[in-house]
N, C-alpha and C positions, 0 to 999 in steps of 0.2 A: 504494500500500500504506500501511496505517496500523496501528499497534499499539494495540489497545484490549481491554477485558474483554468476552468473548463471553457473552451471556445464557444459552447452553446449556452451554458448557464451564465457565463460572464462573471462567475464568482469562484473564489478558492474553495475547493471541496475535495473530498477523498476520492482517489482513483485507484483502481486495482491494476497492478502490472500484469499484463497478459503475456508479453514476450520481451526478452532482453536481447538486443543485438547492438549494432552501432547506434540505433535509436531505441527508445522504449515504446512499446505499443501498450496504451493504457485505456481503461474504460471508466467513465465517470459513474460514481455510485448514485448520483442524483438523477441524471437524465438518460444514462445508458450509452451515451455517445462514445464511440471508439475513435481514438486519434493517436498520432505519433508525437513524441516530444524528444528533444535532444537528451542524451544520457547525461545526468549530472556528473561533473568531474569528481573523481575520488580525491580526497585531500592529500597533499604531499606529506609523506611520513618520513621523518629523519631517524637515523640510528645514531645514538650518542653513547660514547664510552662512559661506563659507570664502574667505579671501584666499590665493590661490596665487601664490607667487613663483617665477619662472623667471629665474635669474641677475639681471639688472638691472631686469626689469619684473614688475609684480604685476597680477593680474586678479581680479575678484570672481566667485566660482563658488559652488557649493552642494554639500553633503554630505548624504546620506540616512542616518539612524540610527534604530534602534528607540528609543522613548520612554524606556525604563529602561536603555538601554545606557550604559556608562561609557567615556569617552574620556580618554586620558592623553597627556602630552608624549611624543613619540617613536613613537606609534602610526602605522602605515602603513595608510592607508585610500584610498578612491576619491573623487575630486572631479569633479563634472560642470560643465563650462564650455561652455554652449550645447549643441552636438551632440557635443563632444569629452569624453572621459573620461581623467583623468590619475591615476596613482598619486601620492600625496602623503604626506609625513611631517609630523605635527603638531608645530609649533615653538612655538605659543602658544595658550592657551585663555582666552577672555574669558567670564566668567559675571557678567552685569550690569556693574558698574563695576570689578570685580576681575579680576586675572590669577591663574589657579590652575594647579596641576600636573595635576589630574584633576577631572572633573565628569560628572554624569549628563547625557545629551543634552538633557533637558528644561530644564536650567539654563544651557546654553551659548547665548550670544548671537552670538559669532563665533569661528571657528577660524582661526588663522594657520598656514599650511603652506608647504612647499617641494616643488616637483615632483621626482619620482624617475622613473627610466626605465621600470620595469615597470608593469603594471596591477595593481590591487588588486581582487580578486573578493570580493563580500559574499555571505554565506549566512545564512539563518534556519533553524535546525535544531530540529525539534520533539522534545522529550525525554519526552513523555507529559503532563507538567503545565505545562511552561514552554517558551518559545521562546528558544533560545540564539543570540546573534549571533556569527558567526565571520567573520574576514577572512583572506585569504591573498594574498601578493604572488607573481605568476608571470608567465611570458612570455605575451604577448597571443595567441599562436597555439595555446596549450595547449587540448586538447579536453575537453569535458564531455558525457556521454551520460546521458539520462534512464534511471533504473533501475539504473545502475551504482554501484559503491561506490568511494570515494576516501578517501585520507588528506588531510584538509583542516584546516589550522591545528592539527595535532597530534592530531586526532580522526578516527576512522573513521566516515564518513557514507555514506548512500545517497541519491541524488537522486530526489525525487518529481516535481518540475517546475522549469523554468527560465524566469524572466521576462527577455525580451530588451530591450535598450535601445530598439530601434525598434518596440516595441509588443507583438507576440504572445507568448503563453506556450506553451512546449513542454511537453506533458503526456504524449505517447505514448512508451512504452518504446522505447528505441533511437534516438529523435531526438537529434541532437547539434548543438553549436555550439562556438565558440572563446571563450576567456576575455575578449577585448576586446569581444565583443558582449553579455556577460552584465550585466544590471542587478542581479539577485539570484537566487541558487540557494535552493530550498526542499527540505528533506529531513528525514531522521531519523537518529539515531545508529545505527550499524551494529548495536550490541548489542540494539536494539529489534526487530531482524529475526530470523527463523529461516530457516536455509538451506533451499532447496527440495530 
């Protein structure tokens, strides 16, 4: 589902995605009109070096962030260390030769972090004009289902698809997975949807 302006209704309303190719084929849930729209661009995702400290040892890992996303000291995010994913808290941010309290992802050269017990799930939420990056710390076995609504990082969202760490993308409504397997959740703010 996607919320866009219908050429017949002339208002923004919910559309069902019928087919994805170079363009999306969508159907208006209000009037039933089927039409094509350009595929929205996927946001640019950067991979940033992260040093993860676990008690007495440190390992070099990486963190994925949207290019215009801002990171601050104390943020809890997910770090990937080879095939493992850890929830981490940001303890230092290097932007070039300087240590800063906060920075846009594109300015960050290294993140210094410490491991925390739970996993951090990342989400990219489409708000109509922009993509909002959200993070939430949770238990690794907590479930997510495509098409369902959740309160995530204080906002009500509906999941459109889920990218898994081991490759595939879950797009079919009703498909589910657990938090520790999620690479990134994609969805929309619940307010962009109309209830059926």
